[in-house]
C-alpha positions in Angstrom: 151.8 38.9 -90.2 149.3 39.5 -92.3 147.6 38.0 -95.8 150.7 37.5 -98.1 150.6 40.2 -100.9 150.0 39.1 -104.2 147.9 36.2 -102.9 144.3 36.7 -102.8 142.7 39.3 -102.9 145.5 42.8 -104.5 147.3 44.3 -101.2 145.5 47.1 -99.8 145.7 49.8 -97.2 144.2 50.3 -93.9 143.0 53.8 -93.2 143.3 54.5 -90.2 140.8 57.1 -87.8 140.2 60.5 -88.8 139.6 62.2 -85.4 139.3 65.8 -84.9 139.4 68.4 -82.6 137.6 69.5 -80.8 136.1 66.1 -79.0 134.0 67.4 -75.6 133.0 65.1 -72.9 129.0 63.8 -73.1 127.0 61.8 -70.9 126.0 58.3 -73.1 122.7 57.7 -72.1 121.6 61.0 -71.9 122.6 61.7 -75.5 121.3 58.3 -76.7 117.5 59.0 -75.0 117.7 62.2 -76.4 118.9 61.4 -79.4 116.2 58.8 -79.4 113.2 61.8 -78.9 113.9 64.2 -81.4 114.3 61.5 -83.7 118.0 62.3 -84.3 120.6 59.5 -85.5 123.7 61.0 -85.2 126.5 61.5 -82.5 129.5 63.0 -83.0 132.3 65.4 -81.7 131.7 63.7 -78.0 134.4 61.7 -75.2 132.6 58.9 -73.3 134.5 57.9 -70.5 134.1 55.5 -67.6 130.2 55.2 -68.4 128.3 52.1 -67.9 125.5 52.3 -70.0 122.9 48.6 -68.7 120.0 46.5 -70.5 119.8 49.6 -73.6 118.2 48.9 -76.9 118.4 50.9 -79.5 118.3 51.2 -83.4 120.1 53.3 -86.0 122.5 55.5 -84.1 125.9 56.9 -85.9 128.8 57.8 -83.5 131.5 60.0 -86.0 134.3 61.5 -84.3 134.4 59.8 -81.1 136.5 58.6 -78.7 135.0 55.8 -75.8 137.6 54.4 -73.3 136.4 52.6 -70.0 133.2 52.3 -71.4 130.4 49.2 -70.1 127.8 48.0 -72.0 125.6 46.0 -69.9 123.0 43.4 -71.6 122.6 45.8 -74.5 120.9 45.6 -78.3 122.6 48.3 -80.4 121.0 47.5 -83.9 122.3 49.2 -86.9 124.5 51.5 -85.5 127.1 52.8 -87.1 130.9 53.5 -86.1 133.1 56.2 -88.3 135.9 57.5 -87.2 135.7 55.9 -84.0 138.2 54.2 -81.4 137.8 52.5 -78.7 139.9 52.0 -75.6 139.5 49.6 -72.7 135.8 48.7 -73.4 133.1 45.9 -72.4 131.1 45.2 -74.8 130.7 41.6 -73.1 127.5 39.8 -73.5 125.8 42.9 -75.6 123.9 42.8 -78.7 125.3 45.2 -82.2 123.8 42.8 -85.3 124.5 45.4 -88.4 127.2 46.9 -87.1 128.9 49.5 -89.5 132.0 50.2 -89.0 134.5 52.9 -91.0 137.9 53.9 -89.5 137.5 52.5 -85.8 140.1 51.2 -83.7 138.8 48.5 -80.8 142.3 48.9 -78.0 142.1 46.5 -75.5 138.3 46.0 -75.2 136.0 43.1 -74.1 133.5 41.5 -76.6 133.6 37.7 -74.9 129.7 36.4 -76.2 129.4 39.3 -78.3 126.8 39.2 -81.1 128.1 41.1 -83.6 127.0 38.6 -86.5 125.4 40.1 -90.4 127.9 43.9 -89.4 130.0 45.4 -92.3 133.3 45.8 -90.9 135.9 48.1 -92.7 139.2 49.8 -91.9 138.9 48.3 -88.2 141.5 47.7 -86.2 141.0 45.1 -82.9 144.2 45.4 -81.2 144.7 42.1 -78.1 140.9 42.6 -77.8 138.7 39.0 -76.2 136.2 38.1 -78.4 136.2 34.2 -77.5 132.5 33.1 -78.4 132.3 36.2 -80.4 129.5 36.4 -83.2 130.2 37.3 -85.9 129.0 35.0 -88.9 127.1 36.3 -92.0 129.7 39.3 -91.4 131.6 41.0 -94.1 135.3 42.7 -93.1 137.0 44.6 -95.4 140.8 45.7 -94.8 140.1 44.4 -91.2 143.0 43.7 -88.9 143.1 41.5 -85.7 146.4 41.8 -83.6 146.9 39.7 -80.5 143.4 39.0 -79.8 141.2 36.1 -78.4 138.9 33.9 -81.1 138.7 30.4 -79.2 135.2 29.3 -79.8 133.9 32.1 -81.6 131.5 31.9 -84.6 133.1 33.8 -87.7 131.1 30.7 -90.1 130.1 32.6 -93.7 132.3 35.6 -93.8 133.2 37.7 -96.5 136.9 38.5 -96.5 138.8 41.2 -98.1 142.1 42.1 -97.1 141.7 40.9 -93.7 145.2 40.8 -91.5 145.6 38.2 -88.6 148.8 38.2 -86.3 149.5 36.6 -83.0 145.4 35.2 -82.4 144.4 32.7 -81.1 141.8 30.7 -82.7 141.7 27.7 -81.3 138.2 26.0 -81.7 136.8 29.4 -83.7 134.3 28.3 -86.3 134.9 29.1 -90.2 132.0 26.8 -91.9 131.6 28.4 -95.7 134.6 31.1 -94.9 136.9 30.9 -97.9 140.9 31.5 -96.4 142.5 31.7 -99.8 145.5 33.8 -99.2 144.9 34.4 -95.6 148.1 34.1 -92.9 148.0 32.1 -90.1 151.6 31.5 -89.6 152.0 33.2 -86.4 148.0 32.2 -84.7 147.0 29.0 -82.5 145.0 27.0 -85.0 144.0 24.0 -83.2 140.6 22.3 -83.9 139.6 24.5 -86.5 135.7 23.7 -87.4 135.5 24.1 -90.8 135.3 22.3 -94.0 138.4 21.3 -96.1 137.2 23.4 -98.8 137.1 26.7 -96.9 141.0 25.8 -95.8 142.6 26.2 -99.7 144.7 28.5 -100.0 145.4 29.5 -96.8 149.3 30.0 -95.7 150.2 27.7 -92.4 153.6 26.3 -91.1 154.5 23.5 -91.9 153.8 22.5 -88.2 150.4 23.7 -88.7 150.1 21.6 -92.0 150.6 18.4 -90.0 147.2 19.4 -87.2 145.5 20.1 -90.6 146.4 16.7 -92.2 142.9 15.5 -90.4 140.7 17.5 -92.8 142.3 15.4 -95.4 141.5 12.0 -94.3 144.0 10.8 -93.8 146.8 9.7 -91.2 150.2 10.6 -90.7 152.7 8.1 -88.9 
């Protein structure tokens, strides 16, 4: 499922991460602290596996050609971080803050981002696969060529998003906040959309099923009998 071709923005092909070998194992906390001390803003070609980063605060760091597997980010504040050609698998970022995040050619698979603050971010060529983004905050972000497949975004704050080439498949969008996020051309037919929080003008041009349309009649201020 996805936005219908020819509706809204033109069809866009999402680019996959270009992960290159060799990738060596690293220590996440040690590498971040060392980079800060050396006034460096880039970490690359590294595998981080089953590691925990707790109460860490930092900014302006770019990860390139990196893989994160089973990592825990506990109460972290990672503002202005950047991920390019990165894979995150089964990682937990719930409750952490990643404002102004920039992603390019990134896959998040089976990750937990409950209550994660991703506001004012720029997400490009990024796929969220079977991720939990319940209560997450993406307000004010720009999403370009982004796929959300099998994800939970229940009660997430997705207000004032700018969308281009967004694809949604089998996602739970119940009670999601979408105020001032235009949905023209966005295909919602495979998603749960009960209790959407948005304005009538935001909904204009969205693609829904006949059954979903009945649920959305309330936005028009009419009653179906």
